[in-house]
C-alpha positions in Angstrom: -0.3 0.2 0.1 1.5 3.4 -0.9 2.3 6.0 1.6 1.4 9.6 0.9 3.4 12.6 2.5 0.9 16.1 2.9 3.0 19.0 3.8 1.4 22.0 5.2 2.7 25.3 6.2 3.5 25.6 9.6 0.7 25.8 12.3 0.5 29.4 13.9 0.5 28.0 17.9 1.4 24.2 19.6 -2.7 24.6 20.0 -2.9 24.9 16.6 -0.6 22.7 15.9 -2.3 19.9 18.5 -5.8 20.4 16.7 -4.5 19.9 13.7 -2.6 16.3 14.5 -5.5 15.3 16.5 -8.0 15.7 13.7 -6.1 14.6 10.5 -5.5 11.3 13.0 -9.3 11.2 12.8 -9.4 11.0 9.2 -6.7 8.6 8.9 -3.4 10.0 9.3 -1.1 7.9 11.4 1.9 9.8 11.8 3.6 13.3 11.5 6.6 15.2 11.4 7.8 18.9 11.5 10.6 20.2 9.9 11.8 23.7 8.1 8.9 23.5 5.6 6.4 23.0 8.1 4.2 20.0 9.4 4.3 16.6 7.3 1.0 14.1 7.6 1.2 10.7 6.4 -1.4 8.4 5.2 -1.7 4.9 3.4 -3.8 5.5 -0.1 -6.8 4.0 0.9 -7.3 6.6 3.4 -6.7 9.3 1.1 -9.3 11.9 1.2 -8.7 15.3 -0.2 -11.7 16.8 -0.1 -12.0 16.2 3.6 -8.2 17.9 4.5 -9.8 21.1 2.2 -12.8 21.4 4.3 -10.8 21.1 7.7 -8.4 23.7 6.8 -11.1 26.3 5.7 -12.4 26.0 9.7 -11.7 29.0 11.3 -9.4 27.4 13.8 -6.6 26.4 11.2 -6.5 30.1 9.5 -3.3 30.3 8.0 -2.5 27.0 7.6 -2.5 25.8 4.0 -1.7 22.4 2.1 1.6 22.6 0.0 1.8 19.6 -1.8 0.9 15.8 -1.6 3.7 13.4 -2.8 3.7 9.4 -2.8 6.5 7.7 -0.9 8.9 5.1 -1.5 8.0 2.2 0.9 10.0 2.6 4.2 9.4 2.0 7.5 7.6 5.3 8.9 7.7 4.6 12.6 11.4 4.0 12.3 11.6 7.2 10.2 9.4 8.9 13.3 12.1 7.9 16.1 14.7 9.0 13.9 13.7 12.4 14.2 12.8 12.4 18.0 15.3 13.6 20.4 15.3 13.5 23.9 14.9 16.9 25.3 17.2 18.1 28.4 16.4 20.8 30.6 19.2 22.2 33.3 21.3 19.2 32.6 18.8 17.5 35.7 15.7 16.4 33.7 15.5 14.2 30.5 12.4 13.9 28.8 12.7 10.4 26.5 10.6 8.3 24.3 10.6 4.6 25.2 12.6 3.7 22.3 15.5 5.9 24.0 18.1 4.2 26.0 17.8 5.3 29.5 20.5 7.3 31.0 21.3 7.4 34.9 23.3 10.4 34.3 20.1 12.5 35.0 18.5 13.0 38.3 15.3 13.0 36.7 14.9 10.4 33.4 11.3 10.7 32.3 9.8 8.1 29.7 6.9 10.1 27.5 5.2 8.2 24.7 3.7 11.1 23.2 1.1 9.7 20.7 -0.9 12.9 19.8 -1.2 14.7 23.4 0.4 17.9 23.8 3.4 18.0 26.7 6.8 15.9 24.8 9.2 18.9 26.3 9.7 19.7 22.4 8.2 22.9 22.8 9.0 25.8 24.3 6.3 26.1 26.7 6.9 22.6 28.4 10.4 22.8 28.7 10.2 26.1 30.7 7.7 24.9 33.1 10.4 21.9 33.8 12.9 24.6 34.4 10.8 26.2 36.8 9.8 23.3 38.7 13.4 22.3 38.8 14.0 25.5 41.1 10.7 24.8 43.4 10.3 23.0 46.5 7.6 20.2 45.7 8.2 18.0 49.2 4.7 17.1 50.4 2.8 19.7 48.3 -0.1 18.9 46.7 0.1 19.4 43.1 -3.0 20.5 40.4 -2.1 19.6 36.5 -4.4 21.6 34.5 -4.4 20.8 30.8 -2.2 18.0 31.7 -1.6 16.4 28.0 1.0 13.4 28.3 0.9 14.3 32.2 4.7 15.0 32.0 4.2 17.7 34.2 2.3 15.9 36.9 4.8 12.8 36.9 8.1 15.1 37.4 5.4 16.6 40.1 5.7 13.3 41.6 9.1 12.7 41.4 10.0 16.1 42.9 8.2 14.8 46.0 4.7 15.9 45.5 2.4 14.7 47.5 -1.6 14.2 46.1 -1.3 15.1 42.3 -3.9 15.5 40.0 -3.9 15.7 36.4 -6.9 17.0 34.3 -7.4 17.3 30.6 -10.5 17.7 28.5 -9.2 15.6 25.7 -9.6 12.2 25.8 -6.8 10.9 23.9 -4.4 12.9 26.2 -6.6 11.3 29.4 -5.8 7.7 28.3 -2.0 8.5 27.1 -1.5 9.9 30.5 -2.1 6.5 32.0 0.3 5.2 29.8 3.3 7.4 30.8 2.2 6.9 34.7 2.7 3.2 34.1 6.2 3.9 32.2 7.6 6.0 35.0 6.6 3.8 37.8 4.0 6.3 38.6 0.7 4.9 40.1 -0.9 7.7 42.5 -1.4 10.5 40.2 -5.5 11.3 40.1 -6.0 11.0 36.1 -9.2 13.2 35.5 -11.1 13.9 32.0 -12.8 17.1 32.0 -12.3 21.3 32.4 -11.8 23.9 35.1 -15.2 22.6 36.6 -13.6 19.0 37.4 -11.2 20.8 39.7 -11.9 19.4 43.5 -10.2 20.4 46.9 -7.2 22.7 47.2 -3.5 22.8 46.2 -0.4 23.9 47.3 1.1 24.2 43.4 -0.9 24.8 40.4 0.3 24.0 36.5 -1.1 25.6 33.8 0.6 24.9 30.2 -2.8 25.7 27.9 -3.2 28.8 25.9 -3.7 32.3 26.5 -7.5 32.3 25.9 -8.4 29.6 28.2 -5.7 30.8 31.0 -7.7 34.5 31.3 -11.2 32.5 31.0 -10.4 29.8 33.4 -7.6 31.6 36.0 -10.4 32.1 38.5 -11.0 28.4 39.1 -7.7 27.9 39.2 -7.2 30.4 42.1 -10.1 29.2 43.9 -8.2 25.8 43.8 -5.2 27.6 45.7 -4.5 27.6 49.0 -2.4 31.0 50.7 1.1 31.2 49.3 0.3 28.5 46.8 2.3 28.8 43.9 0.5 28.6 40.1 2.7 28.1 37.0 1.1 29.2 33.5 2.6 29.0 30.1 1.5 28.2 26.6 1.3 32.2 25.5 4.0 34.6 23.9 5.5 37.1 25.9 3.2 39.9 24.5 0.4 37.8 26.3 2.3 38.2 29.6 0.9 41.9 30.3 -2.4 40.5 30.0 -1.9 37.1 32.0 -0.2 39.2 34.7 -3.3 41.9 34.7 -6.1 39.1 35.4 -4.0 37.1 38.1 -3.3 40.2 40.2 -6.9 41.1 39.9 -7.4 37.8 41.5 -4.9 38.0 44.4 -2.2 36.5 42.7 1.7 38.6 42.9 3.9 37.8 40.2 7.3 36.3 40.9 9.4 35.4 37.8 9.3 34.6 34.3 11.3 33.3 31.8 11.0 33.2 28.1 12.7 31.3 24.7 11.6 32.1 20.7 8.7 34.5 21.6 7.2 31.8 24.3 6.8 32.5 28.4 6.3 30.5 31.7 5.6 32.5 34.6 5.0 32.0 38.2 2.8 33.6 40.6 2.0 33.0 44.4 -1.2 33.6 45.6 
């Protein structure tokens, strides 16, 4: 069976990227890769439906994304190609995030195994890597942690490795929800509470909140997160551009949070606030 390669212009944000991957996967595309041209998606010839792809790209959610070309690919092991392009991510020389096919490295304090599938949160993106950087400089020992928009659950897993007590991971995507269980098992973690839902699913109160989502959702749901924070609790935000930090700060301060610090890389920001 022939394999077809669809080349799209690069999505304009990580959220748009993840949405596009998820919806193309629902249409029968089975592997994806980013390169200098943009994003590539692969499907077998029997799954080809160019009209469906065109209709997808006409959606408002994918404004700015265009299909550049469709090419027939020579026979090869596409899983092997993807594995060759997927590299482990190292943060502050202390934490390494790798896929199951990478060899373990005991030289790292935290060597996390993440099977990304279609879930966001492999640390390959600046937003995840920067929150990890902030987390490595934070005391999690005995703290109760909430991970909102948890994706692969990589942040919740790291929180447990850092000594967190009760840890809850919430995501509204069913694929991410299922993937989180896989990743907890891969890392020998069996006591993270994984919840399918949104901010309305938050129960209880926490010492640390992690929210790597996007600007609009953060602004919309921030009051739910703050309501779940105990006095002196810390919250880490990411998933937005540096020019959006002013809006995140304004909303956070209106809800009684105090800005602590931020990191930025390639125009993406992670920020910490305290209640």
